[in-house]
C-alpha positions as CSV (number, residue, x, y, z in Angstrom):
1,M,189.3,38.7,-80.2
2,Y,187.1,36.0,-78.6
3,K,189.8,33.4,-79.1
4,E,192.4,35.6,-77.3
5,L,189.8,36.4,-74.5
6,F,189.3,32.7,-73.8
7,K,193.0,32.0,-74.0
8,E,193.5,34.7,-71.4
9,I,190.8,33.2,-69.2
10,G,192.4,29.7,-69.6
11,R,195.8,31.1,-68.8
12,R,194.5,32.9,-65.7
13,F,192.7,29.7,-64.5
14,L,195.7,27.4,-65.0
15,S,198.7,29.6,-64.0
16,P,198.2,30.1,-60.2
17,W,198.3,26.4,-59.3
18,N,202.1,26.4,-59.4
19,H,202.2,28.8,-56.4
20,P,201.9,27.0,-53.0
21,P,200.7,30.2,-51.2
22,F,197.9,30.5,-53.7
23,L,197.0,26.8,-53.3
24,F,197.1,26.9,-49.5
25,Y,195.1,30.1,-49.3
26,Y,192.5,28.7,-51.7
27,I,192.1,25.4,-49.8
28,L,192.2,26.9,-46.3
29,S,190.4,30.2,-46.6
30,I,188.0,29.7,-49.6
31,I,187.1,26.0,-49.2
32,V,187.6,25.0,-45.6
33,L,186.9,28.2,-43.6
34,G,184.3,29.4,-46.1
35,A,182.4,26.2,-45.8
36,I,182.1,26.2,-42.0
37,G,178.6,27.7,-42.3
38,I,177.6,24.8,-44.6
39,A,178.9,22.3,-42.0
40,G,176.8,24.1,-39.4
41,S,173.6,23.7,-41.3
42,V,174.4,20.0,-42.1
43,V,174.7,19.4,-38.3
44,E,171.6,21.4,-37.7
45,V,169.6,19.4,-40.3
46,F,170.7,16.0,-39.0
47,N,170.0,17.0,-35.4
48,N,166.5,18.3,-36.1
49,K,164.2,15.7,-37.6
50,D,161.7,18.4,-38.8
51,M,164.2,20.2,-41.1
52,H,164.6,19.1,-44.7
53,L,167.8,18.5,-46.6
54,Y,167.1,21.3,-49.0
55,Y,167.9,23.7,-46.2
56,I,171.5,22.8,-46.8
57,S,171.3,23.9,-50.4
58,S,170.2,27.4,-49.4
59,T,173.2,27.6,-47.1
60,I,175.4,26.5,-50.0
61,G,173.7,29.3,-52.1
62,T,174.8,31.9,-49.5
63,Y,178.3,30.5,-49.7
64,F,178.7,30.6,-53.4
65,I,177.1,34.0,-54.0
66,T,179.5,35.5,-51.4
67,I,182.5,34.1,-53.2
68,M,181.0,35.2,-56.6
69,A,180.4,38.8,-55.3
70,V,184.0,39.2,-54.1
71,S,185.4,37.6,-57.2
72,F,183.3,39.8,-59.5
73,A,184.7,42.9,-57.7
74,D,188.3,41.6,-57.8
75,L,188.1,40.6,-61.5
76,N,186.7,43.9,-62.6
77,M,189.2,46.0,-60.6
78,D,192.2,44.1,-61.9
79,N,194.4,46.5,-64.0
80,E,196.2,43.6,-65.8
81,I,193.3,42.2,-67.7
82,R,194.0,42.5,-71.5
83,Y,190.4,42.6,-72.6
84,S,188.8,44.4,-69.7
85,K,185.6,45.5,-71.5
86,A,184.9,42.0,-72.8
87,M,185.8,40.5,-69.4
88,L,183.4,42.9,-67.7
89,L,180.5,41.9,-70.0
90,L,181.3,38.2,-69.6
91,S,181.6,38.6,-65.8
92,F,178.1,40.3,-65.8
93,L,176.7,37.3,-67.7
94,V,178.3,34.9,-65.2
95,L,177.0,37.0,-62.3
96,I,173.4,36.8,-63.8
97,I,173.8,33.0,-64.2
98,T,175.0,32.8,-60.6
99,L,172.0,34.8,-59.4
100,G,169.7,32.4,-61.2
101,L,171.5,29.4,-59.6
102,L,171.0,31.1,-56.2
103,Y,167.3,31.6,-56.9
104,L,167.0,27.9,-57.8
105,S,168.9,26.8,-54.7
106,Y,166.5,28.7,-52.5
107,S,163.2,28.1,-54.4
108,L,163.4,24.4,-55.1
109,K,162.0,22.7,-52.1
110,N,163.3,19.2,-52.8
111,N,166.6,17.4,-53.2
112,Y,167.0,18.8,-56.7
113,S,168.0,22.1,-55.1
114,F,171.5,20.6,-54.7
115,I,172.0,20.6,-58.5
116,P,172.1,24.4,-58.9
117,A,173.9,24.8,-55.6
118,I,176.7,22.6,-56.7
119,F,176.9,24.3,-60.1
120,G,177.0,27.6,-58.3
121,V,179.9,26.5,-56.1
122,I,181.9,25.3,-59.1
123,L,181.2,28.5,-61.1
124,S,182.1,30.8,-58.2
125,H,185.3,28.9,-57.4
126,T,186.3,29.1,-61.0
127,V,185.7,32.8,-61.2
128,W,187.6,33.3,-57.9
129,V,190.6,31.5,-59.3
130,I,190.5,33.6,-62.5
131,A,190.0,36.8,-60.6
132,N,192.9,36.1,-58.1
133,S,195.4,34.4,-60.4
134,N,197.6,37.5,-61.0
135,D,197.5,38.7,-57.4
136,D,201.1,39.0,-56.2
137,K,200.1,38.3,-52.6
138,Y,199.6,34.7,-53.6
139,K,203.0,34.3,-55.2
140,E,206.0,33.6,-53.2
141,K,209.3,35.3,-53.9
142,S,212.2,34.8,-51.7
143,Y,213.2,37.9,-49.7
144,D,216.7,37.8,-51.3
145,R,215.3,37.7,-54.8
146,K,212.9,40.5,-54.1
147,V,215.7,42.7,-52.7
148,R,217.9,42.0,-55.7
149,E,215.1,42.9,-58.1
150,E,214.4,46.2,-56.3
151,A,218.2,47.0,-56.2
152,N,218.5,46.3,-59.9
153,L,215.6,48.6,-60.7
154,K,217.0,51.3,-58.5
155,H,220.7,51.0,-59.0
156,G,221.1,49.1,-62.3
157,V,222.1,45.5,-63.0
158,K,225.8,45.8,-62.1
159,W,225.3,47.1,-58.6
């Protein structure tokens, strides 16, 4: 069962990259727009000599925990997961790890705070991709193809 579970996770991680809407949404919404708050704190740190660089890692922590929370909900509400109980338990484990990374991002008061922050970003983005890989709103079907499929279902293939 574990082998199949990790195959499913791998498939869900690799499959959505062939869909341009998924890729564009991921880059624009999750990476660019999501990171605007981080850019704001970078500007704030560099404009204020009294602020330390580790302030940026706490902002990164806020960014990745938000992505993880949404991804956790999306993943565990997906009806197409084959091993939903195992995925639920695994996602709880990943959520606990992410909370630990968030704690370290906030509590370390030196430049080492960037290490858990970066791992948190990588982990949360990975879970977001896995959670949203099967979502039809990120897959593009031509309008004509969609109408034909609906007509075939409703009226039969020879319609």
